[in-house]
GUMIGU-221358 format. One record per residue (C-alpha): x, y negated, z negated. Coordinates in steps of 0.05 Angstrom, whole numbers, plus 5000, padded with zeros to 4 digits. Layout:
REM residues N
XYZ/...
//
This chain:
REM residues 149
217028835597/223428665561/230428625588/235129205576/240229095520/247629085539/248129785510/242230065548/244629775614/249630345613/243830825624/240630355675/247130395715/247031155711/239831145736/241530685795/247231145815/243031775807/237431465849/242331315905/241830555898/248730415869/249329815916/244629455868/249429545810/252928865818/246128535807/246228795735/252528405716/249427715703/250127795627/257527955634/258527365680/255226935627/259827205573/265827005616/262826315627/262226245551/269626365546/269027035510/275227455513/271728105495/264728355507/259228135459/254328575423/248128165441/246127525478/247426835449/248126635395/253927115394/261227175382/266427595417/266928245378/269528745430/263529205426/264729855463/257429955480/257529325522/264229475556/261529975606/262429515667/269929665658/268230385675/262630245724/266829805769/271530405780/266230945785/260230605818/263230025858/270030345876/266531015875/272031435843/269332075811/272332755793/269733305840/272933835796/274833855723/281033435707/280733085775/283633695810/279733415869/275932755877/269532485906/269931765929/263231445943/263630685940/257630235928/260129545947/253629155944/255028485977/262628535968/266828526031/273428725997/275129165938/281929385911/282029865852/286530375818/284730915768/289631335728/288232085728/292132665698/296432755761/297832015775/293931425802/288431395853/288630745893/283030495939/282529885983/276129736022/274929206075/267829196102/265928886169/259028836200/259529536231/264729926192/268430036127/276030036130/279030436073/286030566050/286131115998/292231395962/291532035922/296832345877/300632965899/296533605896/289933215894/285033255952/277733075959/272732726003/269832046015/262531916028/260031286064/253131206096/251931946084/258032136125/263432556092/270832576109/276233006076/281932676038/288932946026/294332755976/298432145996/296131526033/290931526088/287530976128/280331086149/275030726189/268030946170/261630746205/
//
């Protein structure tokens, strides 16, 4: 079996998320960590020997860190409402912000052994829900602090 190309790892990430194993996503990032170690300032097209060409098809971790790891998704067209379902893998803390048509969604997560602390800020007129360990809680516009088990 051969390793997935940088491009095809986009589809591998979608499959992980669809299969409900998004917590494994961070394990796919070894090639991008290697690109950073090589001093590349944009994402390469293929493994070494390479140069930094800013290839869009290998830039999907920029999107995946917001959608899979931070878990920010539209629940309705145009982000009229949101679904937040983080997949933190081994991470204990995550801070992220995503611009949407009505403003910026901000999330902060702090995980302990038995719970997830979350501070979520939604723009005005945006509501939604957060899912953690198969438990759902409603979210409202503005800032809210949650503790999820």
